[in-house]
SESEFI-111389 format. One line per 10 residues: number of its first residue (from 1); for each residue x, y negated, z negated of C-alpha. Coordinates in Angstrom, 2 decimals. Each point is the difference from the previous one (the first is absolute). Example, Ala and Ser with C-alpha at 12.3 -4.5 7.8 and 13.67 -1.06 7.14 Angstrom:
% SESEFI-111389
1> 12.30/4.50/-7.80 | 1.37/-3.44/0.66
//
This chain:
% SESEFI-111389
1> 0.40/-0.45/0.19 | 0.66/-3.02/0.83 | 0.53/-2.42/-2.95 | -1.85/-3.02/0.21 | 2.15/-3.09/0.99 | 1.59/-2.46/-2.72 | -1.39/-2.41/-0.65 | 1.06/-3.39/1.65 | 2.55/-2.54/-1.95 | -1.68/-2.01/-2.63
11> -0.25/-4.03/1.92 | -1.45/-2.91/-2.09 | -3.07/-0.17/2.78 | -1.09/3.26/-2.28 | -0.89/-1.52/-3.27 | -0.80/-3.53/-1.67 | 2.48/-2.25/-0.25 | -1.11/-3.12/-2.58 | 0.38/-3.32/2.38 | 1.69/-1.62/-2.95
21> 2.69/2.51/1.05 | -0.02/0.01/3.70 | -0.82/-3.75/0.50 | -0.16/-1.97/-2.47 | 2.28/0.27/-2.64 | 3.90/-1.46/0.40 | 2.64/2.87/-0.28 | 1.30/-2.26/-3.28 | -2.75/1.17/-2.28 | -1.23/3.04/1.76
31> 3.94/0.97/-0.57 | -0.56/-0.68/-4.50 | -3.30/2.00/0.84 | 1.34/2.57/1.67 | 0.37/4.02/-1.63 | 3.75/-0.37/0.17 | 0.21/-3.38/-1.63 | -2.48/1.13/-3.05 | 2.35/3.89/-0.03 | 3.09/-1.76/-0.14
41> -0.83/-2.70/-2.60 | -1.41/3.21/-2.24 | 3.95/1.74/0.77 | 1.07/-3.45/-1.58 | -2.10/0.02/-2.57 | 1.05/3.93/-1.09 | 3.91/-1.27/0.46 | -0.01/-3.09/-2.13 | -1.77/2.03/-2.52 | 2.27/2.29/-0.10
51> 3.37/-2.23/0.43 | -1.42/-1.93/-3.57 | -1.56/2.91/-2.05 | 4.43/1.02/1.26 | 1.04/-3.47/-1.18 | -2.08/0.06/-2.99 | 1.64/3.59/-0.99 | 3.43/0.49/0.98 | 1.50/-0.01/-3.65 | -2.47/2.36/-0.85
61> 1.87/3.92/-0.28 | -2.35/1.11/2.69 | -1.40/-3.28/2.44 | -3.78/0.40/1.10 | 1.76/-0.24/3.46 | 3.70/-0.32/1.07 | 1.89/-1.84/2.26 | 0.09/3.12/2.44 | -3.52/0.04/0.38 | -0.38/-3.33/0.87
71> 2.23/0.34/2.39 | -1.71/2.25/1.32 | -3.47/-1.13/-0.03 | 1.31/-4.06/1.12 | 1.91/1.49/3.11 | -2.91/1.82/0.77 | -2.64/-3.65/-0.58 | 2.12/-1.93/1.54 | 0.23/1.87/3.41 | -3.94/-0.43/-0.33
81> -2.65/2.40/0.20 | 0.05/1.77/4.14 | -3.15/0.71/2.20 | 0.81/3.95/-1.06 | 0.04/-0.87/-3.98 | -2.91/-1.90/0.80 | -1.42/3.22/2.22 | 0.82/2.77/-2.95 | -1.48/-2.66/-2.80 | -3.32/0.77/1.63
91> -0.10/3.45/0.67 | 1.12/0.35/-4.09 | -3.42/-2.06/-0.69 | -2.17/1.96/1.31 | 1.68/2.26/-1.75 | -0.04/-1.95/-3.94 | -2.83/-1.91/1.25 | 1.75/-3.21/-1.23 | 2.11/-2.40/1.53 | 2.61/-1.33/-2.55
101> 1.10/3.96/-0.78 | -0.04/0.71/3.78 | 2.48/-3.22/-0.07 | 2.37/1.33/-2.67 | 0.36/3.44/0.52 | 0.63/-0.54/3.96 | 2.58/-2.53/-1.50 | 1.44/2.71/-2.32 | 0.32/1.99/3.16 | 2.68/-2.33/0.49
111> 1.79/-0.57/-3.27 | 0.38/3.33/-1.06 | 1.76/-1.21/-2.96 | -2.29/-3.48/-0.82 | -2.92/2.32/0.34 | -0.49/0.38/-3.03 | 0.16/-3.33/-1.46 | -2.34/-1.91/2.74 | -3.28/-1.11/-1.66 | 1.51/-0.06/-3.28
121> -2.67/-0.27/-2.73 | -1.92/-1.71/2.85 | -3.23/-0.11/0.57 | -1.45/-0.63/4.15 | -1.20/-3.57/-0.60 | 3.19/-0.53/-1.54 | 1.36/0.39/3.80 | -3.00/-1.23/1.78 | -0.65/-2.63/-1.88 | 2.62/-1.73/0.07
131> 0.64/0.90/3.42 | -2.80/-1.52/1.29 | 0.68/-3.76/-2.68 | 2.84/-0.13/2.17 | -0.84/0.45/3.16 | -3.14/-2.45/-1.08 | 2.44/-2.33/-1.06 | 1.79/0.19/4.21 | -2.93/-0.36/1.60 | -1.38/-2.73/-2.37
141> 3.39/-1.34/0.72 | -0.46/0.32/3.71 | -3.85/-0.96/-0.26 | 1.52/-3.52/-1.02 | 2.70/-0.60/2.39 | -2.46/0.23/2.66 | -2.21/-2.41/-0.79 | 2.53/-2.75/-0.49 | 0.71/1.07/3.26 | -3.29/-0.42/0.73
151> -0.17/-3.85/-1.98 | 3.14/-1.23/1.64 | -1.49/1.23/4.11 | -3.59/-2.08/-0.91 | 2.14/-2.65/-2.05 | 2.03/-0.31/3.36 | -3.11/-0.57/2.32 | -0.99/-1.99/-2.18 | 2.25/-2.73/0.16 | -0.32/0.18/3.41
161> -3.39/-1.15/-0.03 | -0.29/-1.89/-3.31 | -0.83/-3.13/2.56 | -2.81/1.79/1.93 | -3.29/-1.66/-1.47 | -2.97/2.85/0.09 | -3.69/0.81/-1.97 | -0.02/1.20/-2.90 | -3.03/1.96/-1.32 | -1.38/0.63/-2.80
171> -3.21/2.65/-0.46 | 0.97/0.55/3.94 | -1.21/-3.70/0.97 | 2.00/-2.59/1.22 | 1.99/-2.25/-3.17 | 2.66/-2.57/-0.31 | 2.39/0.63/2.24 | 3.33/1.86/-1.06 | 2.87/0.58/2.21 | 0.76/3.70/1.44
181> 3.74/-0.08/-1.56 | -1.65/-0.87/-3.14 | -2.74/3.23/0.31 | 2.86/2.34/1.18 | 2.19/-1.28/-3.09 | -3.21/0.67/-2.58 | -0.28/4.02/1.41 | 4.20/-0.17/-0.75 | -0.87/-1.62/-3.41 | -2.16/2.67/-0.93
191> 2.19/2.90/1.21 | 3.37/-2.13/-2.14 | -3.32/0.26/-3.53 | -0.57/4.43/0.65 | 4.05/0.31/0.78 | 1.31/-1.13/-3.47 | -2.90/2.09/-1.57 | 1.24/3.24/1.91 | 3.62/-1.09/-0.93 | -0.48/-0.60/-3.18
201> -2.01/3.88/-0.58 | 3.59/1.54/1.94 | 1.41/-2.01/-2.99 | -2.11/1.16/-2.54 | -0.56/3.47/0.52 | 1.94/2.10/-2.88 | 1.31/3.24/0.47 | -2.15/2.62/-1.58 | 3.23/1.17/-1.75 | 0.37/4.03/-1.10
211> -2.91/1.04/-2.43 | -0.66/3.85/0.23 | -3.05/1.81/0.67 | -1.88/-3.04/-2.11 | 2.13/-2.89/-0.38 | 1.37/1.03/-3.41 | 3.32/0.61/0.77 | -0.44/3.29/-2.00 | 2.21/2.27/2.93 | 2.65/-2.27/-0.28
221> -0.27/-1.06/-3.47 | 0.68/4.31/-0.43 | 2.77/0.04/2.75 | 2.02/-2.78/-2.16 | 0.00/1.03/-3.48 | -2.80/-2.35/-0.46 | 2.61/-2.88/0.45 | -2.56/-3.07/1.22 | 2.95/-2.46/0.40 | 1.20/2.60/2.60
231> -3.04/0.80/1.72 | -0.38/-4.09/0.57 | 3.43/0.04/1.28 | -1.03/2.81/2.15 | -2.71/-1.34/1.31 | 1.23/-3.44/1.33 | 2.98/1.49/1.52 | -1.84/2.47/2.21 | -2.12/-3.51/0.34 | 2.96/-2.58/0.83
241> 1.00/2.92/2.61 | -3.10/0.18/1.95 | -0.02/-3.51/0.03 | 3.87/-0.73/1.40 | -0.47/2.66/2.60 | -3.50/-1.07/1.23 | 0.17/-3.04/3.01 | -1.75/-3.51/0.34 | -0.66/0.42/-4.28 | 1.98/-2.49/-0.68
251> -1.10/-3.05/1.22 | -1.54/-2.08/-2.81 | 0.77/2.42/-2.97 | 2.81/0.37/-0.24 | 2.54/-0.40/-3.64 | 3.77/-0.37/0.14 | 3.06/2.24/-2.38 | 2.92/-1.05/-1.57 | 2.18/1.24/2.64 | -2.39/-2.97/2.88
261> -1.91/3.04/1.39 | -3.67/-0.04/0.82 | -2.52/2.11/-0.42 | -3.43/1.04/0.80 | -2.14/-0.66/-3.27 | -3.88/0.64/-1.21 | -1.07/1.29/-3.77 | -1.54/3.99/-0.24 | -3.83/0.42/-1.14 | 0.00/-0.16/-3.80
271> -2.09/2.62/-0.22 | -1.58/2.21/2.19 | -2.52/3.25/0.86 | 1.44/2.76/2.58 | 0.10/-2.49/2.73 | 0.67/-4.15/-0.35 | -3.16/-1.87/-0.67 | -2.27/0.30/3.21 | -1.39/-3.73/-0.60 | 3.12/-1.25/1.62
281> -0.80/1.80/3.69 | -3.30/-2.07/-0.47 | 1.75/-3.08/-0.55 | 2.50/0.46/3.29 | -2.96/1.36/2.31 | -1.77/-3.40/-1.36 | 3.10/-2.18/1.11 | -0.14/2.05/2.91 | -3.03/-0.96/0.91 | 0.20/-3.47/-0.90
291> 2.49/-0.44/2.98 | -1.80/2.04/1.58 | -3.45/-2.22/-0.18 | 2.24/-3.44/0.90 | 1.29/2.01/3.58 | -3.40/0.59/0.60 | -0.90/-3.34/-0.64 | 2.07/-1.38/2.26 | -0.25/2.51/2.42 | -4.12/-1.27/-0.08
301> 1.01/-3.54/0.45 | 2.28/0.98/3.57 | -3.34/1.91/1.11 | -1.92/-2.87/-0.95 | 1.94/-2.81/1.92 | 0.95/2.29/3.06 | -3.67/0.65/0.47 | 0.46/-3.86/0.10 | 2.70/0.08/2.72 | 1.77/-2.16/-2.56
311> 2.72/2.97/-0.76 | 1.50/3.11/1.02 | 1.69/2.70/-1.07 | 2.68/0.98/2.30 | -1.09/2.12/2.49 | 2.27/2.35/2.45 | 0.69/-0.24/3.81 | -2.15/3.35/0.96 | -1.95/-0.34/-2.83 | -3.58/0.85/0.58
321> -2.72/-1.61/-2.29 | -2.89/2.27/0.70 | -0.41/3.10/2.62 | -3.23/-1.64/1.15 | 0.55/-3.52/0.34 | 3.25/-1.12/1.22 | -0.14/-3.50/-0.84 | -0.52/0.42/-3.31 | 3.44/-0.53/-2.67 | -1.53/1.88/-3.86
331> 2.49/-0.99/-2.75 | 0.58/3.86/-0.64 | 2.85/-1.05/-2.59 | -1.76/-2.17/-2.01 | -2.84/3.45/0.04 | 2.23/2.64/-1.10 | 0.79/-2.66/-2.57 | -2.82/-0.08/-1.88 | -0.87/3.77/0.82 | 3.01/0.81/-1.76
341> -0.53/-2.70/-2.63 | -3.51/1.90/-0.70 | 1.38/3.20/-0.13 | 2.75/-1.48/-2.79 | -3.11/-2.17/-2.00 | -1.79/3.51/-0.13 | 2.56/2.19/-1.74 | 0.23/-2.38/-3.45 | -3.13/2.49/-0.76 | 1.99/3.01/0.14
351> 2.65/-1.49/-2.43 | -2.48/-1.38/-2.75 | -2.14/3.75/0.36 | 3.65/1.98/-0.87 | 0.66/-2.23/-3.07 | -3.58/0.43/-1.59 | 0.41/3.39/1.01 | 3.54/1.20/-2.45 | -1.41/2.73/-2.20 | 1.75/-0.98/-3.07
361> 3.82/0.33/-0.11 | -0.63/0.93/3.95 | -2.33/2.01/3.13 | 1.77/1.19/2.87 | -2.93/-1.34/2.47 | 1.72/-3.74/0.51 | 2.59/2.12/2.47 | -1.99/1.07/2.82 | -1.38/-3.54/-0.34 | 2.90/-1.96/-0.50
371> 1.72/1.48/3.31 | -2.18/-2.12/2.33 | -1.16/-3.12/-2.09 | 3.44/-1.05/-0.71 | 2.57/0.56/3.14 | -2.83/-0.59/2.01 | -1.02/-3.41/-1.22 | 4.01/-1.14/-0.24 | 0.19/1.68/3.81 | -3.05/-1.73/1.10
381> 0.70/-3.67/-1.22 | 3.33/0.39/1.44 | -1.90/0.11/3.35 | -1.98/-2.82/-0.49 | 3.47/-2.12/-1.28 | 1.71/1.37/3.75 | -2.40/-0.89/1.95 | -1.11/-3.60/-2.06 | 3.45/-0.99/0.48 | 0.22/0.86/3.91
391> -3.38/-1.84/-0.21 | 1.28/-3.36/-1.52 | 3.28/-0.13/1.89 | -2.06/-0.14/3.46 | -2.60/-1.59/-0.88 | -1.69/-2.06/3.35 | -1.20/-3.32/-0.88 | -2.22/-1.46/3.05 | 0.14/-4.07/-0.78 | -2.40/-0.87/2.12
401> -2.48/2.85/-1.15 | 0.45/-1.66/-3.50 | -0.37/-3.88/0.74 | -2.48/1.41/2.05 | -2.10/1.30/-2.96 | 0.70/-2.54/-1.42 | -0.95/-3.60/1.51 | -3.51/1.95/0.14 | -0.27/-0.28/-3.99 | 2.29/-3.41/-0.36
411> -3.27/-1.81/0.20 | -2.01/1.45/-2.57 | 2.91/0.01/-2.59 | 1.42/-3.72/1.14 | -3.51/-1.64/-1.50 | 1.24/-0.13/-3.30 | 2.73/-2.21/0.98 | -2.23/-1.90/2.52 | -2.66/-0.74/-2.69 | 3.36/-1.08/-2.26
421> 1.68/-2.10/2.47 | -2.41/-1.75/1.47 | -1.64/-0.58/-3.60 | 3.27/-1.96/-0.38 | -0.55/-2.09/2.55 | -3.31/-1.53/-1.04 | -2.35/2.78/0.69 | -3.35/1.44/-3.03 | 1.67/3.28/-0.69 | -3.87/0.95/-0.67
431> -0.97/-1.20/3.22 | 2.55/2.28/2.32 | 0.11/3.02/-2.71 | -3.63/0.31/1.98 | 0.33/-1.25/3.29 | 2.83/2.78/0.37 | -1.99/2.40/-1.69 | -1.95/-0.12/3.08 | 2.64/-0.66/2.11 | 1.84/3.37/-0.84
441> -3.46/1.62/0.04 | -1.12/-0.57/3.82 | 3.02/0.35/0.90 | 0.30/3.78/-1.78 | -3.31/0.44/1.35 | 1.48/-0.87/3.33 | 3.18/2.17/-0.36 | -2.31/3.12/-1.41 | -2.67/0.19/1.79 | 0.16/-1.44/3.45
451> 4.20/0.83/0.17 | 1.44/-3.22/0.51 | 2.66/-1.53/-1.16 | 0.81/-1.84/-3.30 | -1.47/-3.16/0.39 | 0.08/-1.69/-3.31 | 2.48/-2.06/0.98 | -1.29/-1.53/2.80 | -3.06/-0.85/-1.79 | 1.41/-1.33/-2.49
461> 1.97/-2.82/2.50 | -3.44/-0.72/1.51 | -1.19/-0.88/-3.68 | 0.82/-4.03/-0.92 | -0.19/0.61/-3.45 | 4.05/2.02/0.58 | 0.99/-2.47/2.03 | 2.80/-1.38/-2.71 | 1.68/3.52/0.45 | -1.57/1.10/3.93
471> 3.71/-0.50/1.05 | 1.48/2.11/-2.28 | -1.91/3.60/0.48 | 2.89/0.87/2.44 | 2.74/3.27/-0.54 | 2.57/-2.81/-0.53 | -1.58/-1.38/-3.11 | -3.28/1.11/-2.37 | -0.42/3.38/2.57 | 3.49/0.94/-0.82
481> -0.35/3.03/-1.24 | 3.13/0.13/-1.65 | -1.36/-2.99/-2.87 | -2.11/2.78/-1.21 | 2.55/3.14/-1.16 | 1.21/-1.28/-1.84 | 3.07/0.64/-1.74 | -0.07/3.08/2.42 | 3.03/-0.77/0.98 | 1.69/-0.37/-3.12
491> -1.34/2.45/-1.66 | 1.28/2.77/2.74 | 3.32/-1.76/0.01 | 0.56/0.37/-3.64 | -1.42/3.72/-0.26 | 2.95/0.56/3.10 | 2.47/-1.83/-1.93 | -0.62/1.35/-3.19 | -1.60/3.54/-0.45 | 1.18/0.97/2.82
501> 3.27/-1.04/-0.41 | 0.17/1.32/-3.03 | -0.99/3.81/0.63 | 1.83/-0.29/3.23 | 3.56/-0.11/-2.08 | -1.10/2.19/-2.35 | -0.22/2.48/2.23 | 2.46/-0.87/2.67 | 1.87/3.43/-0.57 | -3.41/2.11/0.36
511> -1.61/-2.04/2.67 | 3.27/0.96/2.82 | -1.25/4.16/-0.35 | -3.51/-1.57/1.78 | 1.46/-1.72/2.73 | -0.92/2.34/3.15 | -3.08/1.21/-1.48 | -2.71/0.55/1.76 | -3.91/1.63/-0.42 | -0.56/3.27/0.82
521> -2.10/1.01/3.10
//
């Protein structure tokens, strides 16, 4: 009997792949949340624990960990986990039904002399929680850098457009004019607010520390013969080793030792159950959601202005706006930003549910949820930030249309100034106010119901009560839009010259890593 043909080679097209990985998030953020980075971080923790256990007991007659075991373990950990080892750990997990222990066994196979001391005194969350917190810190720092990049891109465009008057809106109804640059600076300012929050969160997150199964450190107390000072030394030694060995954690949180060497710094949570407090996740996801809400607002504003034909996002030479309507130039990047931002905002509830259901010292139903909600929030926001930076850098401003839309409404907006100038020339304020009201209502009716032009100024010019200002009803005088933008230019220039200049200097080194970055697809 002829055997059946072998199954076809596995293809990515035959299984589900998250669009966050294939279409949206950057390689930098994907790397931070990759299996390899996670498992290498786990291994770094096992090495740091072994090194510290050796250090605090090396003068004992029988040290907990020997220098030879540390050396063997370090050699394996520093070369990084291989694809074959990840596959082996996956195989072991099918048998052991425990992800952390599968990697303990896998690592032990690579360093047989150290096999017996790997994970000594630890519970799984001594590994997982500390690794998660390191990755969260790195991800928050990268997010803050990308926010800054977007702030600077918006600010640069704002500076170029600081003196272009445009119609302002409240309730999405015509309001006092502002300038195009002032509006863009407002977007950047909102992002700078959330950047500070995200950066502070990265600094404020502590390490979980090494506390054992229920947080009491009972296992380490037994290992170190009840010497509490040794336990504290051991824990701080491990934490400092992990911080110093994690790229990107020294920015904004450093201390300098007696030799002048800078070190990353953070505290440990002083009291935990088996895990670090899950309320920390609610704070992180809330910060990401706040950032997403700002991006959503900016992208929505651009979409509204695109409909008014005042501003367009970048549009590639061969880009297709619609499969049916060739003339269309849809703001698809801003639409994607809104979609990704909305996804991030809706992930926050997961963290609140998880924090609320931590039964006593710990329950396991948080793991499967956090594997999704934490990385996907960062990956989604990462994609949205890359898109927004790209849009901000290439915003197309249509000055002629902006002026046309503004001048259609300016006669109404200028009436208060016209009234005041006519009164100063000797007119009766109440009489002039009533005349303007009647003329404005008539002009509005013609404008809205008959499709005509806004002829309010022509009506005022025909009214002898306004003879004193007839010659001033021009764009060079009372109809000069720049008379009505207040301190828009000054505020824009101050924001760029002070706030943006400061953050640009603060992040100079980190921003170099973002140069040339483009959004996916």
